[in-house]
C-alpha positions as CSV (number, residue, x, y, z in Angstrom):
1,M,112.5,83.2,91.3
2,K,113.3,86.1,89.0
3,R,113.8,89.5,90.5
4,S,110.9,90.8,88.2
5,Q,108.6,88.4,90.0
6,K,109.5,89.6,93.4
7,K,109.4,93.1,94.8
8,I,112.4,94.3,96.7
9,I,111.7,97.9,97.3
10,T,115.1,99.5,98.0
11,I,115.9,103.0,99.1
12,K,117.0,103.7,95.5
13,S,113.5,102.6,94.3
14,K,111.8,104.9,96.7
15,I,114.1,107.9,95.8
16,I,113.6,107.6,92.1
17,R,109.8,107.3,92.5
18,F,109.8,110.4,94.8
19,M,111.9,112.4,92.3
20,R,109.7,111.6,89.3
21,I,106.5,112.3,91.1
22,S,107.7,115.5,92.7
23,K,108.5,116.9,89.2
24,K,105.1,115.7,87.9
25,I,106.7,113.5,85.3
26,S,104.8,110.5,84.0
27,Q,106.4,107.0,83.7
28,P,106.0,107.2,79.9
29,E,107.8,110.6,79.8
30,A,110.6,109.2,82.0
31,A,110.8,106.1,79.9
32,H,111.1,108.1,76.6
33,K,114.0,110.2,78.1
34,A,115.8,107.1,79.5
35,S,115.3,105.0,76.3
36,C,113.3,102.3,78.0
37,S,109.8,101.2,78.4
38,P,107.3,102.7,80.9
39,Q,107.1,99.2,82.4
40,A,110.8,99.3,83.1
41,I,110.4,102.6,85.0
42,G,107.6,101.0,87.0
43,H,109.8,97.9,87.7
44,Y,112.6,100.2,88.9
45,E,110.3,102.1,91.2
46,N,108.5,99.0,92.5
47,G,111.7,97.0,93.2
48,R,111.2,94.4,90.5
49,M,114.4,95.4,88.6
50,E,117.6,97.1,89.7
51,I,118.2,100.3,87.8
52,P,121.5,100.5,85.9
53,D,123.8,103.3,86.9
54,S,123.7,104.8,83.4
55,R,119.9,104.9,83.4
56,L,119.9,106.3,86.9
57,K,122.2,109.2,85.8
58,C,120.0,109.9,82.8
59,L,116.8,110.0,85.0
60,L,118.4,112.2,87.7
61,E,119.4,114.7,85.1
62,F,115.9,114.6,83.5
63,Y,114.2,115.0,86.9
64,G,116.5,117.9,87.8
65,F,118.3,116.3,90.7
66,S,122.0,116.1,91.2
67,D,124.0,113.0,92.1
68,S,124.8,114.7,95.4
69,E,121.1,115.2,96.2
70,F,120.5,111.6,95.4
71,Q,123.3,110.6,97.7
72,E,121.8,112.7,100.5
73,Y,118.7,110.5,100.3
74,I,120.8,107.3,100.1
75,N,122.6,108.4,103.2
76,G,119.4,108.9,105.2
77,K,117.8,112.2,104.3
78,Q,114.0,111.8,104.8
79,I,112.2,111.1,101.5
80,P,109.1,113.2,101.4
81,I,105.8,111.3,101.1
82,V,104.3,111.9,97.7
83,S,101.1,110.0,97.9
84,I,98.6,108.8,100.6
85,K,99.2,105.2,99.5
86,D,102.9,105.6,100.3
87,E,102.1,107.1,103.7
88,C,99.7,104.2,104.4
89,I,102.4,101.6,103.5
90,L,104.8,103.4,105.8
91,L,102.3,103.3,108.7
92,I,101.5,99.7,108.1
93,D,105.2,98.8,108.2
94,Q,105.4,100.4,111.6
95,I,102.7,98.2,113.2
96,P,104.6,95.6,115.3
97,N,101.6,93.8,116.7
98,E,100.2,91.0,114.6
99,E,96.7,91.4,116.0
100,K,96.6,95.1,115.2
101,L,97.9,94.3,111.7
102,R,95.1,91.8,111.2
103,A,92.6,94.5,112.3
104,V,94.0,96.9,109.7
105,H,93.9,94.1,107.1
106,T,90.2,93.5,107.8
107,I,89.4,97.2,107.5
108,L,91.3,97.5,104.2
109,K,89.7,94.4,102.8
110,S,86.2,95.8,103.5
111,F,87.0,98.8,101.2
112,V,87.8,96.6,98.2
113,S,85.4,93.8,98.6
């Protein structure tokens, strides 16, 4: 299976998404600066593609973050939550009990059905 068909959300993916959103930069704006498509930015942020180092460097500069700040997050500094959806995903990831997870699933499905 191609990486683009499977999400592998890495710490790097989470960091670059946080950095873009925290600076209120859209995916199209980031893509223009990085000379790629908005879809590529989305793929980097959603773990469908690994971001090349050269593009990462370009984006860090555009987002106004240094490489050392990026490395702090890589080394375990807490990534701030930038959306309620992200927070919900983090909470769901912490549910160890399958029965409780099924209850959450049922509730979530009721909102979209």
